[in-house]
C-alpha positions as CSV (number, residue, x, y, z in Angstrom):
1,M,113.5,81.1,-92.0
2,V,116.2,78.6,-91.8
3,F,119.2,78.5,-89.4
4,T,121.6,78.9,-92.3
5,S,119.8,81.7,-94.1
6,H,121.4,85.1,-94.2
7,I,118.2,86.7,-92.6
8,F,118.6,84.5,-89.5
9,L,122.4,84.8,-89.2
10,F,122.8,88.5,-89.9
11,Y,119.6,90.0,-88.7
12,F,117.4,87.8,-86.4
13,L,120.1,86.2,-84.3
14,P,122.1,89.3,-83.5
15,V,119.0,91.3,-82.6
16,V,117.7,88.6,-80.3
17,L,121.1,88.1,-78.7
18,L,121.4,91.9,-78.2
19,M,118.0,92.1,-76.7
20,Y,118.6,89.1,-74.5
21,Y,121.8,90.5,-73.0
22,C,120.3,94.0,-72.6
23,L,117.3,92.7,-70.6
24,E,117.7,91.8,-67.0
25,R,114.1,90.6,-66.6
26,R,111.7,88.9,-68.9
27,R,114.4,87.0,-70.8
28,N,112.1,83.9,-71.0
29,L,109.3,86.0,-72.5
30,L,111.7,87.4,-75.1
31,L,112.9,83.9,-76.0
32,T,109.3,82.7,-76.3
33,V,108.3,85.5,-78.5
34,A,111.4,85.1,-80.6
35,S,110.7,81.4,-81.0
36,Y,107.1,82.2,-82.2
37,I,108.5,84.7,-84.7
38,F,111.1,82.2,-85.9
39,Y,108.6,79.4,-86.5
40,G,105.9,81.7,-87.7
41,W,108.1,83.1,-90.4
42,W,107.5,80.0,-92.5
43,Q,103.8,79.4,-91.7
44,P,102.1,81.9,-89.4
45,W,99.2,79.6,-88.7
46,F,101.5,77.2,-86.8
47,V,102.1,79.9,-84.1
48,S,98.6,79.3,-82.8
49,L,99.4,75.6,-82.3
50,M,102.6,76.6,-80.4
51,V,100.5,79.0,-78.2
52,V,98.0,76.2,-77.4
53,S,100.8,73.8,-76.5
54,T,102.6,76.4,-74.5
55,I,99.5,77.3,-72.5
56,L,98.7,73.6,-71.9
57,D,102.2,72.8,-70.7
58,Y,102.3,75.9,-68.5
59,V,99.0,75.1,-66.8
60,C,100.0,71.5,-66.3
61,G,103.4,72.5,-65.0
62,G,101.8,74.8,-62.5
63,I,99.6,72.0,-61.3
64,I,102.5,69.6,-61.0
65,A,104.6,72.2,-59.1
66,S,101.8,73.2,-56.7
67,P,102.3,72.0,-53.1
68,N,98.5,71.8,-52.7
69,S,97.9,69.2,-55.4
70,G,98.0,65.5,-54.5
71,P,99.8,62.7,-56.4
72,A,96.7,61.8,-58.4
73,R,96.1,65.3,-59.6
74,R,99.8,65.7,-60.5
75,R,99.7,62.4,-62.4
76,M,96.6,63.5,-64.3
77,A,98.3,66.9,-65.2
78,L,101.4,65.1,-66.5
79,L,99.3,62.7,-68.5
80,A,97.3,65.6,-69.9
81,A,100.4,67.5,-71.0
82,I,102.0,64.4,-72.6
83,L,98.8,63.3,-74.4
84,G,98.1,66.9,-75.5
85,D,101.6,67.4,-77.0
86,L,101.7,63.9,-78.6
87,G,98.2,64.4,-79.8
88,L,99.1,67.6,-81.6
89,L,102.2,66.0,-83.0
90,A,100.3,62.9,-84.2
91,F,97.4,64.8,-85.7
92,F,99.6,67.2,-87.7
93,K,102.3,64.7,-88.6
94,Y,100.1,61.9,-89.8
């Protein structure tokens, strides 16, 4: 699916916007699932890569935001998130 395709403009976008404004809670979950559907439309296998990257960043973000973790642990979580995302990008790009 491309941003300029009629499927996106006339079906996908209006449905997602309608659902977004109808939901009070879980809007972030809706946008995450809609993003997975949008990117998985072209190649469904890539959704698994996005899920791995999302989980890695979520866990590392939780460690960074935790008041109980020290500066060294936060730095390691940040480094793990950056290297994980750049590693996926480098592996599949090159």
